[in-house]
KOLFIPA-633052 format. One line per field, with one value per residue (C-alpha): x, y, z; residue in one letter; residue number from 1. Coordinates in steps of 0.25 Angstrom, whole numbers. Layout:
// KOLFIPA-633052
x = (X	...)
y = (Y	...)
z = (Z	...)
type = (A	...)
seq = (NUM	...)
***
This chain:
// KOLFIPA-633052
x = (88	94	106	108	121	128	131	134	142	146	135	126	135	133	118	119	127	120	106	114	118	104	97	108	107	92	92	101	92	80	89	93	79	75	85	83	69	70	79	68	58	67	69	62	51	52	39	44	48	39	28	26	25	14	5	7	1	-11	-14	-9	-21	-29	-24	-16	-17	-26	-33	-34	-44	-48	-41	-27	-14	-5	6	11	17	13	-2	0	4	-7	-19	-32	-46	-45	-40	-25	-14	-15	1	6	24	26	14	8	-4	-10	-9	-23	-15	-11	-25	-31	-21	-23	-32	-43	-50	-43	-46	-40	-46	-35	-32	-46	-45	-34	-28	-24	-10	-3	3	16	13	5	16	26	18	16	30	34	25	30	42	38	33	42	45	56	51	61	58	57	46	36	23	23	11	-5	-16	-13	1	2	13	22	26	38	39	27	31	31	19	17	3	-10	-24	-35	-50	-61	-69	-57	-60	-46	-33	-24	-10	2	10	17	10	0	-12	-17	-29	-30	-43	-41	-45	-34	-40	-29	-29	-39	-34	-22	-21	-11	-7	3	10	21	23	10	10	-3	-17	-30	-43	-54	-65	-75	-65	-68	-55	-40	-31	-17	-5	8	16	30	39	47	40	24	13	-3	-15	-24	-38	-43	-57	-54	-67	-63	-48	-47	-39	-49	-39	-24	-17	-4	2	16	30	31	24	12	7	-3	-15	-29	-44	-54	-65	-76	-67	-64	-51	-38	-23	-10	4	15	31	31	25	11	-1	-13	-28	-36	-51	-52	-64	-56	-41	-40	-32	-38	-29	-13	-5	10	12	20	35	40	33	17	16	2	-12	-26	-39	-46	-60	-67	-59	-55	-42	-30	-17	-5	8	24	38	38	35	20	5	-2	-17	-23	-36	-42	-51	-41	-28	-24	-12	-20	-9	1	-4	9	17	28	37	51	52	39	37	50	48	39	26	22	8	-6	-18	-31	-41	-55	-62	-55	-46	-32	-21	-12	3	15	28	43	45	38	27	12	5	-11	-13	-26	-28	-33	-27	-34	-23	-14	-2	9	24	28	13	9	-6	-11	-5	-15	-7	8	10	22	32	37	49	53	44	28	22	10	-1	-16	-30	-38	-53	-58	-46	-42	-29	-18	-7	6	18	32	45	60	73	64	55	40	32	16	11	-5	-9	-22	-28	-40	-36	-43	-38	-45	-36	-39	-41	-29	-22	-25	-20	-8	-4	-8	5	19	25	36	29	20	24	29	13	9	17	14	-2	1	10	1	-11	-2	2	-12	-18	-7	-5	4	-8	3	16	22	36	38	52	46	44	29	24	9	-3	-19	-30	-41	-54	-57	-46	-40	-26	-19	-12	3	13	26	40	39	25	17	3	3	-12	-9	-19	-21	-20	-9	-2	0	1	-14	-11	1	1	9	-2	6	6	20	24	29	27	22	8	11	25	29	31	33	33	26	29	19	22	32	41	42	44	44	41	44	48	36	30	29	25	20	26	18	24	18	23	14	12	12	-4	-6	-6	-1	8	11	28	29	33	40	51	65	67	80	86	80	80	91	80	67	65	54	49	47	32	33	34	44	49	57	71	78	77	82	81	81	76	69	70	59	61	55	61	66	60	63	56	64	56	62	62	61	63	61	56	61	68	58	49	35	23	13	0	-14	-22	-13	-1	-6	-21	-20	-8	-19	-28	-19	-17	-31	-34	-44	-52	-68	-61	-53	-52	-61	-72	-85	-82	-67	-60	-56	-59	-51	-57	-54	-61	-64	-53	-47	-58	-59	-43	-48	-56	-43	-32	-41	-43	-28	-24	-34	-42	-38	-29	-20	-18	-15	-5	9	15	29	31	23	28	20	9	-4	-7	6	7	-5	-4	9	5	14	1	-9	-18	-30	-27	-13	0	-3	9	24	35	44	35	28	14	21	28	17	8	21	26	11	9	24	19	8	-2	-7	-18	-20	-34	-31	-22	-31	-33	-31	-39	-39	-29	-27	-24	-12	-13	-28	-34	-23	-25	-18	-15	-13	-19	-9	-2	-1	-5	2	-9	-3	-11	-8	-16	-19	-20	-27	-13	-10	0	1	5	6	-4	-3	3	-9	-19	-30	-32	-44	-50	-65	-62	-53	-55	-49	-38	-34	-26	-16	-14	-2	-10	-6	-15	-15	-24	-32	-40	-46	-55	-56	-53	-57	-48	-50	-40	-42	-34	-39	-52	-49	-51	-47	-50	-43	-46	-38	-41	-34	-35	-29	-25	-32	-22	-30	-41	-47	-57	-70	-79	-91	-102	-105	-118	-116	-105	-106	-103	-92	-86	-87	-80	-69	-66	-70	-60	-49	-49	-49)
y = (-261	-265	-272	-285	-284	-295	-285	-274	-279	-267	-260	-270	-272	-257	-258	-269	-260	-246	-254	-261	-247	-242	-251	-250	-234	-234	-245	-236	-223	-232	-237	-223	-216	-226	-222	-208	-209	-219	-205	-199	-205	-205	-192	-182	-173	-158	-152	-136	-141	-152	-153	-140	-135	-147	-140	-127	-130	-138	-136	-121	-114	-121	-122	-110	-102	-90	-102	-117	-124	-137	-129	-134	-126	-131	-119	-121	-136	-137	-136	-144	-156	-153	-153	-145	-147	-162	-173	-176	-171	-169	-175	-185	-184	-198	-203	-198	-210	-205	-190	-184	-174	-186	-191	-178	-174	-189	-192	-202	-205	-193	-182	-177	-171	-160	-150	-147	-135	-141	-155	-166	-167	-176	-191	-186	-174	-183	-194	-183	-177	-191	-195	-180	-184	-198	-192	-185	-171	-164	-148	-142	-128	-117	-109	-95	-104	-107	-99	-90	-82	-82	-75	-79	-77	-64	-56	-48	-36	-26	-19	-19	-29	-25	-21	-30	-28	-22	-20	-12	-17	-15	-10	-1	-6	-14	-13	-26	-25	-37	-41	-52	-65	-57	-46	-36	-29	-15	-6	1	15	14	9	-4	-18	-27	-40	-49	-60	-68	-79	-89	-80	-73	-62	-55	-51	-47	-43	-41	-40	-47	-39	-39	-35	-48	-57	-52	-61	-62	-68	-71	-82	-84	-81	-93	-102	-102	-91	-89	-85	-81	-77	-69	-65	-51	-52	-61	-61	-76	-83	-89	-95	-98	-105	-110	-103	-106	-104	-91	-79	-75	-62	-52	-59	-53	-54	-59	-48	-58	-62	-78	-78	-72	-71	-70	-71	-81	-81	-94	-86	-88	-81	-90	-87	-93	-95	-87	-97	-110	-106	-115	-109	-107	-99	-102	-93	-92	-84	-76	-79	-72	-69	-65	-52	-48	-50	-45	-49	-42	-35	-48	-55	-66	-62	-60	-51	-55	-46	-51	-51	-54	-41	-44	-42	-55	-57	-70	-77	-81	-92	-101	-96	-90	-80	-70	-58	-50	-37	-30	-27	-39	-29	-30	-17	-14	-18	-17	-28	-37	-31	-30	-28	-26	-20	-19	-8	-9	-9	-12	-23	-15	-17	-9	-14	-11	-14	-13	-4	7	10	7	4	0	-12	-16	-32	-36	-31	-22	-24	-36	-39	-34	-33	-22	-18	-13	-12	-14	-5	7	18	18	27	34	25	24	23	6	-5	-5	-14	-11	-5	-2	5	13	8	17	13	28	26	18	17	10	8	6	5	6	5	6	18	17	25	25	31	33	36	39	27	35	31	28	15	13	10	17	12	20	15	1	0	6	-4	-14	-9	-17	-6	-3	0	12	26	39	42	30	26	40	37	23	31	42	32	25	36	44	49	40	51	51	53	55	47	44	40	31	26	12	4	1	-12	-10	-2	-2	8	11	8	22	26	37	30	20	10	7	-3	-7	-11	-4	-10	3	5	18	24	35	45	40	55	60	46	54	46	44	34	24	12	-1	-13	-22	-22	-19	-26	-16	-4	10	12	25	26	32	21	29	41	49	61	70	74	61	69	85	92	107	116	129	137	142	127	122	106	103	90	81	68	59	47	34	23	10	11	21	34	45	56	71	73	83	92	81	77	80	86	83	84	91	105	110	111	114	118	112	117	111	111	103	112	112	121	123	129	125	115	102	88	82	72	76	68	67	60	57	47	36	39	46	49	54	63	68	84	90	106	110	125	130	143	142	154	151	154	153	150	159	145	136	145	159	156	147	157	167	157	153	169	171	180	174	169	172	179	190	193	181	185	189	204	203	210	226	224	212	200	186	175	165	156	160	151	162	163	172	181	182	184	196	201	203	206	215	221	235	235	225	232	219	215	220	213	223	220	209	211	224	217	220	207	203	215	214	198	201	214	222	230	230	219	216	202	203	195	183	180	186	189	177	166	157	162	177	172	165	176	186	176	176	191	192	183	192	185	175	167	153	149	134	132	121	121	110	99	93	93	83	85	76	68	64	62	62	58	68	57	68	80	92	85	90	86	92	92	94	99	95	101	90	98	94	89	81	89	91	102	104	117	115	128	134	125	128	117	118	111	109	105	114	108	96	101	114	116	128	135	125	110	110	102	105	95	99	88	74	74	76	87	88	97	103	108	117	123	130	124	110	104	90	87	78	74	77	68	70	58	62	53	38	28	17	19	5	2	-4	-9	-5	-11	-3	-4	4	10	24	16	9	22	29	16	17	33	30	19	28	38	31)
z = (-171	-159	-157	-149	-140	-148	-158	-149	-138	-132	-133	-126	-114	-114	-114	-103	-93	-96	-93	-81	-76	-77	-70	-59	-58	-58	-45	-40	-41	-37	-24	-23	-23	-14	-4	-6	-4	10	15	12	17	30	29	39	34	35	43	37	23	20	28	32	15	16	27	22	9	12	27	32	25	37	48	52	64	56	50	61	55	62	73	68	64	55	54	66	70	84	80	67	74	86	77	78	82	82	91	93	86	70	70	76	76	70	66	54	54	67	64	62	51	41	42	38	26	20	11	11	-2	-9	1	13	25	24	17	16	5	-4	-9	-1	4	-8	-4	-4	7	14	16	20	30	35	36	43	53	55	57	69	63	66	64	57	54	56	66	59	52	63	61	71	70	71	77	92	88	79	74	82	77	81	67	55	46	32	23	11	7	13	8	13	13	2	13	18	32	32	29	29	29	29	41	46	44	45	39	47	47	49	51	38	46	56	68	69	67	67	63	61	52	54	44	39	32	36	25	19	4	2	8	0	4	-2	-10	1	12	20	16	17	6	12	3	9	14	18	12	4	11	9	2	9	5	17	17	29	34	38	47	57	52	50	39	28	19	18	6	6	-10	-12	-7	-3	-1	-11	-15	-21	-16	-23	-22	-35	-34	-28	-17	-20	-26	-21	-30	-26	-31	-28	-28	-37	-50	-48	-47	-39	-34	-24	-20	-6	-3	0	-7	-19	-29	-42	-51	-52	-63	-67	-76	-67	-66	-54	-41	-42	-32	-34	-39	-42	-49	-60	-58	-60	-54	-66	-68	-58	-61	-55	-54	-52	-52	-65	-69	-73	-70	-77	-79	-76	-77	-66	-70	-79	-72	-85	-89	-97	-100	-95	-89	-89	-101	-101	-109	-101	-93	-94	-80	-73	-60	-55	-51	-36	-35	-43	-40	-48	-51	-43	-56	-69	-73	-71	-63	-55	-54	-46	-49	-46	-55	-46	-57	-55	-68	-71	-80	-87	-85	-99	-110	-121	-133	-138	-131	-140	-137	-127	-123	-110	-115	-100	-94	-91	-82	-78	-67	-60	-53	-39	-33	-30	-33	-32	-21	-21	-28	-25	-33	-25	-25	-35	-43	-46	-38	-38	-26	-25	-15	-19	-11	-15	-5	7	3	-1	-11	-13	-24	-28	-42	-53	-58	-62	-76	-89	-93	-106	-117	-132	-144	-148	-135	-138	-153	-149	-136	-146	-153	-150	-139	-147	-161	-155	-160	-149	-150	-147	-135	-129	-129	-124	-111	-110	-108	-99	-90	-92	-77	-70	-60	-47	-35	-23	-19	-6	-2	13	19	18	7	4	-2	1	-4	-2	-6	5	-3	-1	-10	1	6	5	15	11	17	16	23	37	39	42	36	29	24	14	7	-8	-12	-6	0	14	25	32	43	47	55	60	54	65	82	85	97	109	101	105	98	100	95	81	72	60	52	39	34	26	14	12	2	0	-12	-13	-27	-23	-12	-5	-3	11	15	29	34	43	51	57	67	66	77	74	78	66	75	71	76	72	72	62	73	80	71	65	52	46	32	19	27	16	5	15	29	38	49	64	59	46	37	25	16	5	5	-7	-20	-16	-12	3	12	25	37	47	61	74	84	76	64	51	38	25	16	3	2	-13	-14	-30	-35	-22	-33	-43	-41	-36	-46	-36	-41	-35	-34	-28	-21	-18	-14	-3	3	2	11	19	22	25	13	7	20	24	35	27	11	8	14	5	6	7	17	16	2	-3	-5	-10	-11	0	1	-13	-20	-30	-37	-47	-37	-28	-38	-44	-29	-29	-41	-47	-36	-33	-47	-39	-26	-18	-27	-32	-44	-45	-30	-25	-10	-11	-14	-4	-5	4	11	16	19	26	33	27	25	38	35	43	41	46	42	33	27	29	18	13	19	9	7	3	-6	-13	-14	-18	-29	-33	-34	-40	-52	-54	-47	-58	-57	-64	-64	-69	-56	-48	-33	-23	-27	-11	1	12	26	31	40	38	51	61	74	86	97	110	112	109	97	85	71	58	45	31	18	5	-7	-20	-33	-46	-52	-43	-35	-19	-10	4	8	24	25	15	20	31	42	53	64	65	80	85	100	96	86	80	67	64	51	45	50	63	72	87	95	106	112	110	97	82	75	59	52	38	29	16	3	-5	-7	-3	10	19	32	43	58	68	80	94	103	116	126	125	131	138	127	123	111	113	102	100	92	79	73	61	51	59	73	67	61	73	82	72	75	89	90	83	92	104)
type = (M	I	Q	S	P	E	V	Y	P	V	C	G	R	V	W	R	D	L	A	K	G	L	F	L	L	C	M	G	I	C	S	L	S	S	S	I	L	Q	S	A	D	A	A	S	V	S	Y	Y	T	Q	I	R	P	I	F	Q	A	K	C	H	G	C	H	Q	P	A	K	P	E	G	D	Y	I	M	T	H	F	E	T	M	I	Q	G	G	E	S	D	G	K	A	I	L	P	G	N	A	G	E	S	Y	L	V	E	L	I	T	P	V	N	G	K	A	E	M	P	R	K	D	E	P	L	S	Q	V	E	I	D	L	V	K	Q	W	I	D	Q	G	A	L	N	D	T	P	A	N	A	V	P	K	F	D	L	D	H	P	P	V	Y	T	R	P	P	L	I	A	S	L	D	Y	S	P	D	G	A	W	L	A	V	S	G	F	H	E	V	L	L	H	K	A	D	G	S	G	L	E	K	R	L	I	G	L	S	Q	R	I	E	S	V	R	F	S	P	D	G	R	K	L	A	V	A	G	G	S	P	G	R	M	G	E	L	Q	I	W	D	V	N	D	G	T	L	D	L	S	V	P	V	S	Y	D	T	V	Y	G	V	S	W	S	P	D	G	E	L	V	A	L	G	C	A	D	N	T	L	R	A	F	Q	V	A	D	G	K	Q	V	L	F	Q	G	S	H	N	D	W	V	I	D	T	V	F	N	V	K	G	D	H	V	V	S	V	G	R	D	Q	T	A	K	L	I	E	V	S	T	E	R	F	V	D	N	I	T	S	I	T	P	G	A	L	R	G	G	I	Q	S	V	A	R	H	P	S	R	D	E	V	V	I	G	A	S	D	G	T	P	Q	I	Y	R	L	F	R	Q	T	K	R	V	I	G	D	N	A	N	L	V	R	R	Y	S	P	M	K	G	R	I	F	G	V	D	F	S	A	N	G	K	Q	I	A	A	V	S	S	L	D	G	K	G	Y	A	H	T	Y	S	S	D	V	D	S	D	L	S	A	E	L	K	S	I	M	A	K	V	A	G	S	R	N	A	E	E	R	K	K	V	E	D	Y	W	T	Q	G	A	S	L	I	A	D	S	A	F	N	T	A	L	Y	A	V	S	F	H	P	D	G	S	Q	I	A	V	G	G	A	D	G	I	V	R	V	L	S	S	N	T	L	S	L	Q	R	A	F	V	P	V	P	L	K	D	S	D	P	D	G	I	Y	T	L	S	V	S	P	P	N	I	H	F	S	N	A	H	Q	S	V	Q	L	V	V	Q	G	W	T	S	S	G	Q	S	V	D	L	T	R	S	V	E	W	S	G	G	K	E	I	A	S	I	S	D	K	G	T	M	T	P	L	V	D	G	E	A	T	L	S	V	S	F	K	Q	H	T	L	K	L	P	V	K	V	S	G	Y	T	V	P	L	K	P	D	F	V	Q	D	V	N	P	V	I	S	K	L	G	C	N	A	G	T	C	H	G	A	K	D	G	K	N	G	F	K	L	S	L	R	G	Y	D	P	L	Y	D	V	R	A	F	T	D	D	L	A	G	R	R	I	N	F	A	S	P	D	D	S	L	M	L	L	K	S	T	S	A	V	P	H	E	G	G	Q	R	A	K	P	G	E	P	F	Y	Q	I	L	R	E	W	I	A	Q	G	C	V	L	D	L	K	S	A	K	A	S	S	I	E	V	I	P	Q	N	P	V	I	Q	S	I	G	D	L	Q	Q	L	R	V	V	A	H	F	P	D	G	T	Q	R	D	V	T	R	E	A	F	V	E	S	S	N	T	E	V	A	S	V	N	D	V	G	L	V	S	S	I	R	R	G	E	A	P	M	L	A	R	Y	E	G	A	Y	A	S	T	T	I	T	V	M	G	D	R	S	G	F	E	W	V	D	L	K	A	F	N	K	I	D	E	A	A	M	T	K	W	K	R	M	R)
seq = (1	2	3	4	5	6	7	8	9	10	11	12	13	14	15	16	17	18	19	20	21	22	23	24	25	26	27	28	29	30	31	32	33	34	35	36	37	38	39	40	41	42	43	44	45	46	47	48	49	50	51	52	53	54	55	56	57	58	59	60	61	62	63	64	65	66	67	68	69	70	71	72	73	74	75	76	77	78	79	80	81	82	83	84	85	86	87	88	89	90	91	92	93	94	95	96	97	98	99	100	101	102	103	104	105	106	107	108	109	110	111	112	113	114	115	116	117	118	119	120	121	122	123	124	125	126	127	128	129	130	131	132	133	134	135	136	137	138	139	140	141	142	143	144	145	146	147	148	149	150	151	152	153	154	155	156	157	158	159	160	161	162	163	164	165	166	167	168	169	170	171	172	173	174	175	176	177	178	179	180	181	182	183	184	185	186	187	188	189	190	191	192	193	194	195	196	197	198	199	200	201	202	203	204	205	206	207	208	209	210	211	212	213	214	215	216	217	218	219	220	221	222	223	224	225	226	227	228	229	230	231	232	233	234	235	236	237	238	239	240	241	242	243	244	245	246	247	248	249	250	251	252	253	254	255	256	257	258	259	260	261	262	263	264	265	266	267	268	269	270	271	272	273	274	275	276	277	278	279	280	281	282	283	284	285	286	287	288	289	290	291	292	293	294	295	296	297	298	299	300	301	302	303	304	305	306	307	308	309	310	311	312	313	314	315	316	317	318	319	320	321	322	323	324	325	326	327	328	329	330	331	332	333	334	335	336	337	338	339	340	341	342	343	344	345	346	347	348	349	350	351	352	353	354	355	356	357	358	359	360	361	362	363	364	365	366	367	368	369	370	371	372	373	374	375	376	377	378	379	380	381	382	383	384	385	386	387	388	389	390	391	392	393	394	395	396	397	398	399	400	401	402	403	404	405	406	407	408	409	410	411	412	413	414	415	416	417	418	419	420	421	422	423	424	425	426	427	428	429	430	431	432	433	434	435	436	437	438	439	440	441	442	443	444	445	446	447	448	449	450	451	452	453	454	455	456	457	458	459	460	461	462	463	464	465	466	467	468	469	470	471	472	473	474	475	476	477	478	479	480	481	482	483	484	485	486	487	488	489	490	491	492	493	494	495	496	497	498	499	500	501	502	503	504	505	506	507	508	509	510	511	512	513	514	515	516	517	518	519	520	521	522	523	524	525	526	527	528	529	530	531	532	533	534	535	536	537	538	539	540	541	542	543	544	545	546	547	548	549	550	551	552	553	554	555	556	557	558	559	560	561	562	563	564	565	566	567	568	569	570	571	572	573	574	575	576	577	578	579	580	581	582	583	584	585	586	587	588	589	590	591	592	593	594	595	596	597	598	599	600	601	602	603	604	605	606	607	608	609	610	611	612	613	614	615	616	617	618	619	620	621	622	623	624	625	626	627	628	629	630	631	632	633	634	635	636	637	638	639	640	641	642	643	644	645	646	647	648	649	650	651	652	653	654	655	656	657	658	659	660	661	662	663	664	665	666	667	668	669	670	671	672	673	674	675	676	677	678	679	680	681	682	683	684	685	686	687	688	689	690	691	692	693	694	695	696	697	698	699	700	701	702	703	704	705	706	707	708	709	710	711	712	713	714	715	716	717	718	719	720	721	722	723	724	725	726	727	728	729	730	731	732	733	734	735	736	737	738	739	740	741	742	743	744	745	746	747	748	749	750	751	752	753	754	755	756	757	758	759	760	761	762	763	764	765	766	767	768	769	770	771	772	773	774	775	776	777	778	779	780	781	782	783	784	785	786	787	788	789	790	791	792	793	794	795	796	797	798	799	800	801	802	803	804	805	806	807	808	809	810	811	812	813	814	815	816	817	818	819	820	821	822	823	824	825	826)
***
């Protein structure tokens, strides 16, 4: 019941006073708001903070130096005022009503002429632009924020920028490398820089070729200011599409298999996808709770995977924009740190992820068991960890290998692993994984662990004196390209990670193209496991243009000499057990290599197949001109080049009742007396007492001349460096031969291998792999070791000063290949 003021006079007065106060307060607020609005109207409009973001979001994609539609560039203030191909200025400072730009952005019957590919500006945005023009269209852009680069004014480098991303084209013809404000397109064969794709984005985070190789997608932006998606035409180097995205750089661009969509990640925790044809956004997903760093589509292209700093890999359905599943385990501690990179298997719905915990892992996309607490059921394989955080991963084109790069404290690491594994889940494993992880017994846990690690073997690893951030497999699978903090592209063998080529991808101002820019050493780390091993080091100096110079005999060696000796030829042998660091210096450049010696005091147990037979071959005993001849030599016959170990062991130990072997006094064995010329020997002295070859033979005799028929020969050998170029006639080039065995181990066999030149008029080679150049031309080299062969080609250039290449017309693929070679040889 409502009471009258007469009954409650005090209460009535209170209500009247309160109502009056509220009325006056409201009037005051309205008056204050009016004055604030009038003040805002009178305040000057900032071009940099208010107008530029509008133009950036709506106009810059089509009106920039790389894509000047209507000959109108809006990224430079002066050209924006001046206008394009239309008559008169686009903006008349102080007169918005007569400015052509205002006419274009103002809708008529709900439709504006500009922007053509986007929604019209809102009325608030249009009014703000008008107000800015009427106030004189002033430019308050900070000097350090003014765009400086375009095709006519490219970036000028005094040192190379870091490489955040690189990618081989599907046909293997191109290598795209991120730069500063640009992407650099190099011929993948190393013949040089072909195109510079210069755009608005200051930092390039990700580059990816389209499935057909005709387009290049670029994700980047200006940190803390804007993100941008770029689509470039590879053939003519023109920008097809520029889409401003978010308020910070964007990451991890990827293509759908049909080439119609691209996806990328944003610093606003969203995953987005766009149509390549028109830049229309068709997917927006916000299921991450931290930055989205990388993306990849599944095989069909109907789902996309996104990974990010929130330690998750998420599966998203494209058509519905629906979050489907967390692919990785969401159990705390399952992944330690954010996920930086993801790549998909070329033919299966499986992805490899690289995260801050340094452990590469392969996951299937679609769950085969129900999710239970603590499960990690999508995990297919888990690999041995790397040092530092993984920043890049990639699958080979056949899916049989994965590559990963990481960094820690200024050092970089590259690993290749085997991914040729059976990923199917058996019914038994499915039933085990359907259980809560904590309820599995020890046997079940072991079965799951065995599945996760089966066949997950390390193929090769290498360390570098610079952080590594990017990796890409060449389509033929033979090599990977890596890049990182020092801005140098390194091309490595995928099987051994030995350096094939290194070059600076950007042109450097005032640099000597023939001057040494960086060093590389093979092998990058050294480990001796017994006293009789040796390692041949090969030191190469690399110019900014990618040419190599053999510096093995020119560098200074320091450190590490307390545990190993090194000759002036670069041959290293162990002295005592221990660990040390070897420094390799040339002028201002220095590299440091870890050296480890173990098992030095452990008595050697020579294996006939892997240790003794290579020595017998190198000494020439089983050559076709000696005891390997059809009828042997002087009553003693061995199999040619040691092809029959059992026959040879019998020849040494059984013939003439063991006449050639003395178990009681190995040094008095005729086998050693002949080879050292202590007993007259038609073949002359082949070894000296105390030398490694002599000691290996002696220890084999002393231990009973055992033959292990299960011992495996080398499955392959590799010559390092591959296809080196000697720039000046008379210069030398050291070669190194590495043997690979079926169990995955490798060994330096330069000392035991044979290297022969097939063109001795151009280059000759001695018995330790040192090549001497004689005249200009090419000399194929063949290396052999215990039935395994490898080849390389030495190119001797000579003085080519004044040479200028003139393009010739190619009529077929053979002509193209020949001209590529002619251009390389100048």
